[in-house]
Structures are given as structure tokens and as C-alpha cells.
C-alpha positions in Angstrom: -55.6 -121.3 88.6 -57.6 -118.6 89.7 -58.2 -117.0 86.4 -59.1 -120.4 84.4 -62.5 -120.6 86.1 -63.1 -116.9 85.2 -61.8 -117.5 81.9 -63.7 -120.9 80.9 -66.8 -118.8 82.2 -66.5 -116.1 80.1 -65.7 -118.0 77.0 -68.9 -120.2 77.9 -70.6 -116.8 78.1 -69.9 -115.9 75.2 -70.5 -118.7 73.4 -73.9 -118.9 74.6 -74.4 -115.6 73.6 -73.3 -116.4 70.4 -75.2 -119.6 69.8 -78.4 -117.6 70.8 -77.6 -115.0 68.2 -76.4 -117.4 65.9 -80.1 -119.1 66.7 -82.4 -115.8 66.1 -80.1 -114.9 63.3 -80.8 -118.3 61.4 -84.5 -118.1 62.0 -84.8 -114.5 60.6 -82.9 -116.0 57.5 -85.3 -118.9 57.4 -88.4 -116.8 57.8 -87.1 -114.6 55.1 -87.0 -117.8 52.8 -90.0 -119.3 53.7 -91.6 -115.7 52.5 -89.6 -115.7 49.4 -90.9 -119.2 48.6 -94.9 -118.4 49.5 -94.7 -115.0 47.5 -93.6 -117.0 44.5 -95.8 -119.9 44.9 -99.0 -117.8 45.3 -97.4 -116.0 42.0 -97.1 -119.1 40.2 -100.6 -120.0 41.5 -102.3 -116.9 40.3 -100.7 -117.4 36.7 -101.9 -120.6 36.6 -105.5 -119.8 37.6 -105.4 -116.6 34.9 -104.1 -119.4 32.3 -106.9 -122.1 33.2 -109.6 -119.2 33.6 -108.2 -117.9 29.7 -108.6 -121.5 28.5 -112.3 -121.6 29.5 -113.0 -118.1 27.9 -111.7 -119.5 24.8 -114.1 -122.3 25.2 -117.0 -120.1 25.6 -116.2 -117.8 23.0 -116.0 -121.0 21.0 -119.7 -122.0 22.7 -121.3 -118.9 22.0 -120.2 -118.9 18.2 -121.3 -122.4 17.2 -123.2 -124.1 20.0 -121.6 -127.5 19.0 -120.5 -129.3 22.3 -118.0 -131.7 20.4 -116.1 -128.8 18.9 -115.6 -127.5 22.2 -114.4 -130.9 23.3 -112.0 -131.1 20.6 -110.9 -127.9 21.0 -110.3 -128.9 24.6 -108.5 -131.9 23.8 -105.8 -129.4 22.1 -105.6 -127.6 25.3 -105.2 -130.7 27.1 -102.3 -131.8 25.4 -100.1 -128.7 26.0 -101.2 -128.8 29.8 -99.7 -131.4 32.4 -101.3 -129.7 35.4 -105.0 -130.2 33.5 -106.7 -133.4 34.2 -110.1 -132.8 32.1 -112.4 -130.6 30.5 -116.3 -130.7 30.4 -119.3 -129.1 29.3 -122.4 -129.4 30.8 -125.1 -127.7 28.9 -128.7 -128.5 29.1 -128.6 -131.8 31.5 -126.2 -133.4 28.9 -122.2 -133.7 29.7 -119.5 -134.1 27.5 -116.0 -134.5 28.5 -112.2 -134.7 26.7 -111.3 -138.6 26.7 -114.7 -139.6 25.0 -116.6 -139.8 28.4 -120.5 -138.4 27.6 -123.8 -138.5 29.7 -127.4 -137.4 28.6 -129.7 -135.7 30.3 -128.3 -135.7 33.8 -130.6 -133.3 35.3 -130.7 -135.0 38.4 -127.3 -136.8 38.8 -125.7 -133.4 38.0 -126.2 -131.7 41.4 -123.9 -134.7 43.2 -121.0 -134.3 41.6 -118.8 -132.2 43.8 -117.9 -129.4 41.7 -121.3 -128.4 40.9 -122.8 -125.4 43.0 -126.6 -125.1 42.1 -126.5 -121.1 43.2 -123.1 -120.1 41.3 -122.9 -116.4 39.7 -124.2 -116.1 36.4 -121.3 -114.7 33.8 -118.6 -116.0 36.7 -116.0 -118.1 37.3 -115.8 -120.4 40.7 -113.0 -123.0 42.4 -114.6 -126.3 43.8 -113.7 -128.0 47.2 -111.0 -130.7 47.1 -112.2 -133.9 45.7 -110.9 -137.3 44.7 -111.2 -137.9 40.7 -111.8 -141.9 41.2 -112.0 -141.9 37.0 -108.8 -139.9 37.2 -107.1 -141.4 40.3 -106.1 -138.1 41.8 -107.0 -135.2 44.1 -108.4 -132.4 42.0 -110.1 -129.4 42.0 -112.2 -127.2 39.4 -112.5 -124.6 38.0 -116.0 -124.1 36.7 -117.2 -121.3 34.3 -121.1 -120.4 34.4 -122.6 -118.9 30.8 -124.4 -115.8 31.7 -127.8 -117.4 30.4 -131.1 -116.7 33.3 -133.0 -119.8 30.9 -130.1 -122.2 30.7 -127.5 -124.1 32.8 -124.6 -124.2 30.8 -121.0 -124.6 32.7 -117.3 -125.3 32.0 -115.7 -127.3 33.9 -111.8 -127.9 34.1 -110.4 -130.3 36.5 -107.0 -129.5 37.9 -104.2 -131.9 38.7 -103.1 -131.0 42.1 -100.8 -134.0 42.6 -98.9 -132.0 39.4 -98.9 -128.5 40.5 -97.5 -129.8 44.0 -94.7 -131.3 42.1 -94.0 -128.2 40.3 -93.6 -126.4 43.7 -92.0 -129.0 45.7 -88.7 -127.1 45.5 -89.7 -124.2 47.3 -88.5 -125.3 50.9 -86.7 -123.8 53.5 -84.1 -126.2 54.3 -82.9 -130.2 54.2 -85.9 -130.8 56.0 -88.4 -128.0 55.2 -91.3 -128.5 53.9 -94.0 -126.9 51.5 -97.5 -127.1 51.7 -101.0 -125.7 51.1 -104.6 -125.3 52.8 -108.3 -125.3 51.7 -109.4 -122.3 53.8 -112.7 -122.9 53.7 -112.8 -126.3 54.7 -109.1 -126.3 56.9 -108.6 -129.4 54.7 -104.9 -130.0 53.1 -104.5 -129.7 49.4 -100.9 -130.7 48.9 -98.5 -132.1 51.2 -94.9 -133.9 51.0 -96.8 -136.9 53.1 -99.7 -137.8 50.5 -101.5 -139.6 52.8 -102.2 -136.5 54.7 -104.2 -134.9 51.9 -107.8 -134.4 52.3 -107.0 -134.4 55.9 -107.4 -131.3 58.6 -104.8 -128.9 59.2 -103.6 -128.7 63.1 -101.3 -125.4 62.3 -103.9 -123.1 60.6 -106.4 -123.0 63.1 -104.5 -123.7 66.4 -101.3 -121.8 65.7 -100.7 -118.5 67.1 -100.9 -116.0 64.1 -98.3 -113.1 64.2 -97.1 -110.4 61.5 -93.8 -111.1 60.1 -91.0 -109.2 61.4 -90.2 -105.7 60.2 -93.0 -106.1 57.7 -96.5 -105.8 59.3 -98.2 -104.7 56.3 -97.0 -107.7 54.3 -99.8 -110.2 53.1 -97.7 -113.0 54.5 -98.0 -114.0 58.2 -95.5 -115.8 60.7 -97.7 -119.2 62.4 -96.0 -120.5 65.3 -97.6 -124.2 66.3 -96.7 -127.6 67.9 -97.4 -130.7 65.8 -96.9 -134.0 67.2 -94.6 -132.7 69.9 -92.4 -130.8 67.5 -92.4 -126.7 67.8 -92.7 -125.7 64.1 -92.9 -122.9 62.1 -94.1 -121.6 59.2 -94.7 -118.4 56.9 -98.1 -118.6 55.2 -99.8 -116.5 52.0 -103.5 -116.3 50.8 -104.0 -117.3 47.3 -107.0 -115.9 47.1 -108.2 -116.8 43.4 -108.1 -120.6 44.7 -109.4 -119.8 48.5 -106.1 -121.7 49.4 -103.5 -121.0 51.8 -99.8 -121.9 51.2 -97.0 -122.4 53.9 -93.4 -123.0 53.9 -91.3 -123.3 57.3 -89.4 -126.0 59.1 -89.1 -127.2 62.4 -87.4 -125.0 65.3 -85.4 -128.1 66.5 -83.4 -128.2 63.1 -82.5 -124.5 63.5 -81.3 -125.1 66.9 -79.7 -128.3 65.7 -77.8 -126.1 63.3 -76.8 -123.9 65.7 -75.4 -125.9 68.2 -73.6 -128.2 65.7 -71.4 -125.1 64.9 -70.0 -124.8 68.4 -70.6 -127.8 70.4 -67.0 -129.2 69.5 -65.7 -126.5 71.3 -66.8 -126.8 74.8 -64.4 -129.9 75.8 -61.2 -127.8 75.5 -60.0 -124.2 76.0 -57.6 -125.2 73.5 -60.4 -125.7 71.0 -62.1 -122.4 71.2 -60.4 -120.6 68.4 -60.9 -123.4 66.3 -64.7 -123.5 66.9 -64.7 -119.3 66.6 -63.1 -119.7 63.7 -65.7 -122.6 62.0 -68.3 -120.2 63.6 -67.2 -117.5 61.9 -67.3 -119.3 58.7 -70.8 -120.9 59.1 -71.8 -117.4 60.0 -70.4 -116.3 56.9 -71.6 -119.4 54.6 -75.2 -119.0 55.8 -75.0 -114.9 55.2 -74.0 -115.4 51.6 -76.4 -118.1 51.6 -79.1 -115.5 52.4 -78.3 -113.1 50.0 -78.2 -116.4 47.4 -82.0 -117.0 47.8 -82.8 -113.4 47.2 -81.4 -113.7 43.8 -83.6 -114.3 40.7 -81.6 -114.5 37.6 -78.7 -117.1 36.4 -76.3 -114.1 36.4 -76.5 -113.2 39.5 -76.7 -116.7 41.1 -73.5 -117.3 39.4 -72.0 -114.2 40.5 -72.9 -114.8 44.5 -71.8 -117.8 44.4 -68.4 -116.8 43.0 -68.1 -114.6 45.9 -69.3 -117.1 48.1 -66.7 -119.7 47.7 -63.7 -117.3 47.0 -64.5 -115.5 50.2 -65.6 -117.8 52.8 -63.7 -121.1 51.5 -60.7 -120.0 49.7 -61.4 -121.4 46.4 -60.7 -119.6 43.0 -62.7 -121.7 40.6 -66.3 -122.9 40.5 -68.5 -124.1 37.6 -71.9 -123.9 37.2 -73.8 -126.8 35.0 -77.4 -126.3 35.0 -80.3 -129.3 32.9 -81.6 -127.2 30.0 -85.2 -128.7 29.5 -85.3 -127.3 25.8 -82.6 -128.9 24.3 -82.3 -132.1 27.3 -78.2 -131.3 27.5 -76.3 -130.5 31.1 -74.9 -127.0 30.1 -71.9 -125.5 31.6 -73.0 -121.7 32.4 -71.0 -118.8 30.2 -69.8 -121.9 28.4 -69.9 -123.6 25.6 -69.3 -127.2 27.2 -72.8 -129.1 27.0 -73.2 -132.7 27.4 -76.7 -135.0 27.0 -78.5 -135.8 29.8 -77.9 -139.5 29.5 -74.0 -139.2 30.3 -74.1 -136.9 32.9 -77.1 -139.0 35.0 -74.5 -141.8 34.4 -71.9 -140.4 36.4 -74.5 -140.9 39.8 -74.4 -145.0 40.3 -78.2 -145.9 41.5 -79.1 -141.9 41.0 -77.5 -141.7 44.5 -76.7 -137.9 44.0 -73.5 -137.6 47.1 -71.5 -134.9 47.6 -68.0 -136.3 46.3 -64.1 -135.0 46.1 -63.2 -136.3 42.8 -59.6 -137.3 42.3 -57.4 -135.3 39.7 -57.9 -138.1 36.9 -61.0 -139.4 36.8 -64.2 -140.0 34.2 -65.6 -136.7 34.7 -66.5 -135.1 31.5 -66.9 -131.5 32.8 -64.0 -132.1 35.0 -61.7 -132.9 32.1 -63.0 -130.2 29.9 -63.0 -127.4 32.8 -60.4 -128.2 35.1 -57.6 -129.9 33.1 -57.9 -133.0 35.3 -57.6 -131.2 38.6 -59.0 -132.6 42.1 -62.2 -130.8 42.8 -65.7 -131.3 44.9 -68.4 -132.3 42.8 -71.8 -130.9 44.6 -75.2 -132.1 42.9 -78.1 -130.1 43.2 -81.8 -131.7 43.2 -85.1 -131.2 43.0 -87.3 -134.3 44.0 -84.4 -136.4 43.3 -84.2 -135.2 39.7 -80.7 -133.6 38.8 -81.2 -129.9 38.0 -77.6 -128.6 37.9 -73.8 -129.5 39.2 -71.5 -127.5 41.2 -67.7 -128.0 40.9 -65.5 -126.3 43.1 -61.7 -126.5 42.9 -60.6 -128.3 45.7 -60.3 -126.1 49.1 -59.1 -127.6 52.5 -62.1 -125.1 54.5 -64.5 -127.1 52.4 -65.7 -129.4 55.2 -68.8 -132.0 54.7 -71.1 -129.7 56.9 -70.0 -126.9 55.2 -70.8 -128.7 51.7 -73.8 -129.8 52.7 -75.2 -126.2 53.5 -73.6 -124.6 50.1 -75.4 -127.3 48.3 -79.3 -126.6 50.6 -78.3 -123.0 49.4 -77.3 -123.6 46.1 -79.9 -126.0 44.9 -82.9 -123.7 46.6 -81.4 -120.7 44.9 -81.4 -122.5 41.6 -85.0 -124.0 41.9 -86.3 -120.2 42.9 -84.4 -118.8 39.6 -85.5 -121.8 37.2 -89.2 -121.4 38.2 -88.8 -117.7 37.9 -87.4 -117.8 34.3 -89.8 -120.4 33.3 -92.7 -118.0 33.9 -90.7 -115.3 32.2 -89.5 -117.2 29.2 -92.9 -119.0 27.7 -95.1 -117.8 25.8 -98.3 -118.0 27.7 -100.4 -118.9 24.6 -98.6 -121.5 22.8 -96.1 -122.7 25.6 -93.1 -121.8 23.1 -90.3 -119.8 24.3 -91.1 -115.6 23.9 -89.4 -113.0 22.5 -86.8 -112.1 25.6 -86.1 -115.8 25.9 -85.0 -115.9 21.8 -83.2 -112.6 21.9 -81.0 -114.0 25.2 -79.9 -117.1 23.5 -79.1 -114.9 20.4 -76.9 -112.9 22.3 -75.3 -115.7 24.0 -74.6 -117.3 20.5 -72.6 -114.2 19.5 -70.0 -115.5 21.5 -69.3 -119.0 21.2 -67.6 -120.6 17.5 -70.6 -122.8 16.4 -72.3 -121.3 13.1 -76.2 -120.5 14.1 -78.9 -118.8 12.2 -82.0 -116.9 12.9 -85.5 -117.3 11.0 -88.3 -115.2 11.4 -91.5 -116.3 10.1 -94.5 -114.8 9.2 -98.1 -116.3 9.0 -99.3 -115.4 5.3 -102.5 -113.5 5.1 -103.1 -114.0 8.8 -105.5 -111.0 8.6 -107.8 -112.4 5.7 -107.8 -115.5 8.0 -109.2 -113.8 11.0 -111.4 -111.9 8.9 -112.9 -115.1 7.2 -112.9 -117.3 9.8 -113.0 -115.4 12.9 -110.5 -114.7 15.7 -111.0 -118.0 17.4 -109.9 -119.8 14.1 -107.0 -117.4 14.3 -106.1 -118.7 17.5 -106.5 -122.5 16.4 -104.3 -121.4 13.4 -101.3 -119.5 16.0 -101.1 -122.7 18.0 -101.4 -125.2 15.1 -98.2 -123.6 13.1 -96.7 -123.2 17.1 -97.2 -127.1 17.2 -95.9 -128.1 13.9 -92.6 -125.7 14.1 -91.7 -127.7 17.7 -92.3 -131.0 16.0 -90.1 -129.9 12.7 -87.3 -128.6 14.8 -85.0 -130.5 16.8 -83.2 -130.4 20.3 -80.5 -127.9 19.3 -82.9 -125.2 18.0 -85.2 -122.6 19.8 -88.1 -122.0 18.8 -90.4 -119.3 20.0 -93.3 -116.9 19.3 -92.0 -113.4 18.4 -95.7 -111.8 18.6 -99.0 -111.8 17.1 -98.7 -114.3 14.0 -94.6 -114.1 14.0 -92.3 -116.8 14.9 -88.3 -117.1 14.9 -86.1 -120.0 15.1 -82.5 -120.2 16.4 -80.8 -123.1 14.8 -77.4 -124.5 13.5 -76.3 -124.7 10.0 -73.0 -124.9 8.2 -73.9 -122.2 5.6 -76.6 -120.3 4.8 -77.7 -122.0 1.7 -78.3 -125.3 4.1 -80.3 -122.8 6.7 -82.3 -122.3 4.1 -82.9 -125.4 3.2 -83.8 -126.2 6.6 -86.5 -123.7 7.2 -87.5 -124.8 3.2 -88.5 -128.4 4.8 -90.5 -126.3 7.7 -92.3 -124.2 5.2 -93.1 -127.6 2.7 -94.6 -129.2 6.3 -96.8 -126.4 6.9 -98.2 -126.4 3.2 -99.3 -129.9 3.7 -101.0 -129.1 6.5 -104.9 -128.5 7.0 -106.1 -126.9 9.4 -109.8 -127.2 10.1 -112.9 -127.2 12.4 -116.2 -128.9 11.7 -117.3 -126.1 9.3 -113.9 -124.1 8.7 -110.5 -125.2 7.2 -107.6 -123.6 5.5 -103.8 -124.3 4.2 -101.3 -122.5 5.7 -98.4 -120.6 4.2 -95.4 -118.6 5.7 -92.8 -116.5 4.5 -89.5 -117.4 6.0 -85.9 -114.9 6.1 -82.8 -116.0 7.2 -80.1 -114.8 8.5 -76.5 -115.3 10.1 -76.0 -114.6 13.9 -73.3 -111.6 14.1 -72.2 -108.7 15.1 -75.4 -108.0 17.4 -78.5 -109.1 18.1 -80.6 -106.1 16.5 -78.6 -106.0 13.6 -79.2 -110.2 13.3 -83.0 -109.3 14.1 -82.9 -106.6 11.3 -81.5 -108.8 8.6 -83.7 -111.6 8.9 -86.8 -109.0 8.9 -85.0 -107.4 5.9 -85.5 -110.6 4.0 -88.8 -111.3 5.5 -89.7 -108.6 3.8 -88.5 -109.0 0.5 -90.4 -112.3 0.4 -93.5 -110.6 1.3 -93.0 -108.5 -1.8 -92.1 -111.3 -4.1 -95.0 -113.3 -3.9 -95.0 -114.6 0.0 -94.5 -118.8 0.5 -90.8 -118.7 0.3 -87.5 -118.8 2.2 -85.0 -116.2 1.6 -81.9 -115.9 3.1 -79.3 -112.8 3.8 -75.5 -112.7 2.4 -73.8 -110.5 4.3 -71.6 -109.2 1.1 -74.6 -107.9 -0.1 -76.0 -106.1 2.9 -78.7 -103.6 1.8 -79.0 -104.7 -1.5 -82.3 -107.4 -0.9 -82.2 -107.3 -4.9 -79.9 -109.9 -6.0 -80.3 -112.5 -2.3 -80.5 -116.2 -3.4 -84.2 -117.5 -3.3 -84.9 -121.1 -2.3 -87.5 -121.5 -5.0 -91.1 -123.2 -3.7 
């Protein structure tokens, strides 16, 4: 009996030590996760500002060339069609104010100074960002990016209103844990720009001015800083990062109590009985390993690494040998199993979850889930839905493991959906052409490479705008940009969801699409060519009809050889008078003189 008290004391001391150590480890990982969040948000906002400034620059050049307000607004309307974060674009010139949506006011010299975005002494030739204000006409909180023309004798400004709510929707998935948060503050006024609670927008931030600001542990030179503060009696921490171009500061963090409860939840059940100590240590070990692998999961920025890390995590920690990761593809509007041909339409998949309640479920061997039927041969498994703002962005399936207790499943879910959000945002930036909004060359090559391993027959079409240099020389580069944007729009409208439409570079585009044979592939592309031929691209003074040359080749052997074959027949079209579609036949490889030609 004498040894029981010191033994229990020793065990309790060990548990307390482990709890403290676990708390410090979890907090360190939460800080690291929050640092990743604000770094990604800062990069996204910088990219967004550059894109907006580029659009204003194009409008400025159009004004300098034509000085036609209606022409500028017409171009602005086209810009708004492809940008969900823009609310309105306006031109203030010599006291006259015209905007997209048909709004105009003339001779408003006296009233324009009252507009929240107007700064009288703004530097000429520069951009500036307004303070946060509420747009009654748009019924939304907004800031404006304003470009002042470099003209000392005339007050000419281009105004682009930004939809702050939509920007937050794009970044809302960047939170540390289930109850973590992401928000942004206007540095000059300390007013909240973005926040999970819409009622807090435009109110003063409690944390930014009153909290204790510290350098990040082990990262003294990092632009992000650590902030400890108290709000409504709760101790919290945030990592914040300045966004100089907008004059904002972005924050990501969580309550200290949430980390504490996560720590206590791992070992509290072992205190009652000494007999449960080993079980508690076992559970704590699994939890630590989940958090360890989860921390590494937050570092990945590609689907390959995310899938590999998940496989390792589930195998090493939970003892399950098989997983399937399903992700939502916005281009095809289908849910696709990673590293598999299995893809199911959005409506069918979302119908698996009653009333959009995305709960973790243990599925029996016989169930109506089509992914389980195809992937696990009707074996029991755990289904873990992955969401962002209550929208289903993916599903993780795990072959049933007896070690996967509910609390572990929730931790796994939080880490996985946070990592998937990071990957989606990173890939969206990497895979999109900034000018046209189409996929870029990098994404196209990845999709062609993936198609090489599949059974379905696909073709690659390379499209080149005929005589594009002459269009630029005749009508100017701004009109040339308009031609590229118009062709991109028509290509996207002409191709269905099974196609990948990309801008390959300059005036060259590419389409990856399914077809049963080369003749059918050429016929599909010929319809696209005919639609382009029927489109007149014009502004108030210039107009042209665009023709394209198209080379088509089957996707086979390798990415490079597929592109080379499509290019080969594209060059043949150029030499045969342009404005045609030519497809490559494998048996005649290298002999382009007798390839089948679709006449126009």
C-alpha cells in the first residue's frame, strides 16, 4: 500500500508534465498553422491588387488613346464579367462621373469630394486604396482602388470598387482549427475589414492596439508577428501579417482555451483509475502522432504530397491500409477520386448528405454510396466529408479502423480539410491565366499527363489566331488584348464541362477534349472554328473578324509528343492557307503532306 501513493504521484506528475508539453506543442503548431494562413492570405491579396491595378492600367491606356468615356466603360463591363470580387468600375473625368451598370452624373465637381474614395491631393500618376465604406448602391462593404491620371491640368481618375465580402469568402477557409478564425483590419483606422461575424465589420479592433505584440518563436525576422490579447474574458492569440498594398493587416488564430481543452481531452479520462493509465498513454500517443502528422499535412502545397501524407498518417497512426481522397473539380463540376478515373456528378454526390449535414459516418458493407461500391468492393469504411463554409470540397474514405475513435476522426477531418483548402487556393493561383481566366499551360500539361494513364480517348487541339501580328499592328495592342479575351470567352462557351480550355501562350490556345476518333475530334474543333469565324470583334471605331488555325492530335505516348504532333499539324494548316482544322494520323507520323483536312 505504501508504494501506491508515490506511484500515483509519479504517474500524475508524469501526466501533468505530458499535458504541459502537449499544450506547448499544440500551441506551437497552431502558431505555425496561423503563420501559413496569413502568409497565403497576404500573397493572395498581393496577387489580387496586382490584377486590379493591371485592369485599371489597361483602361487608362484606352483613355489615353481614345478619350472616350463610353468606350472605357464598355471595356470595364467586360472586365467585370470575369471577376466576382469587383463591384463597379467608374471614370471621373473633368467633373463628369460615368460607371458600369449605366450610372452617370455630369458636372459633379462640388459633390465628388464627398465620395469616400476621393482624396483631393492624391499623387499624380499613382494608385491608392480608399478607406472601408458601405456602398448603398451595391449593398456591400467595399474599398476602392483608384488610379489618378498624370495630368496637372485635369482631374481624371479610374475607380475600381472591390467586394470585400467576396474576398473574405475566398479566404475564409484559412483558419487554424474548428473554432479558429481569420480576419483583417485597416491599419490606419484600426477598423475591421473582414471578419467571421459580419456585424463586426467597420467596428474597432480590440486586439490590434491593445494586445502584446511579439516576434514569432524562432522567426524573429519574419514579417508576421504574434499577438496575445484578451477579448470578452477569453485569452486569445493571433498571428498577423501586414498587407502593404491595401494598407491592411491580416490575422489568423484561436482561443487559448481551445488548445487547453484539446490537451486536457487527451488524458483526463485516465485520472480516475490507475488501471486506465496505460490506455490514456496509448490514446495520448495516437493523438500526438495525429497532431504531428497533421502539422506536416499543413505544410503541403500539392495534391500529390497531400495524398501521400494522408496515406502515411492513416497507415502509421490508425493502422488502416487503404484510403480514397475525393476532391471537387470546379472546371468539370464533378467529384473525382484522386489517382483514379472515377468521377461522379455534383448533384449525385451532394445527395448522399441529407439536408447538407456533412457528418462523419461509419458506412456498413452494403450502402448506396457509389464511391464505396467502386473503390472498396462494398466493404465497410469511414466517410469523412471535407467542407469550406459548409460547401463540400472533398470526401476522405478510410477502410474501417478500430482505432479511429470519434475524437480522432474530428481531428483528422480538421487537419485534412484545412490542408485541402490550402492546396486548392495555391493551385488556383498557379493554374489560372491572369489575363483570360482560362487554365494556363502548366495545368494543361498536368491534365494531358494524367489522361495518358486512362482508357478514355482524348485529343489535344492547338489553336492559333491567324495574322494576330497584323491585328496588333493595324488596331493597336489594346485591341489585340480585346481579341484574345473575346476568343477566350468563345472557346469557354463552345466547350462543355469535359473539356480543358487553356491559354498556351500569346495568341495560342489549347483544348483537351474527349472524342471517339480523329475525324470526330476534327469535326468538334471545326464547329468551334466556325463559331469564331461568325463573331465580329469591335469597339466604337475598330472591328475585325478573327479566324483560327487548329491542329488536333490524339493524347498518347507522352505530353511532349502529343503537343509536338498537334503543333506539327498546326504549322501545316498555317502553310496551307490558315483558317482550317487538321488532325494527325498515327500511321502517317512525320508525313504531314497526306493528313486528313477538314475543309472550311
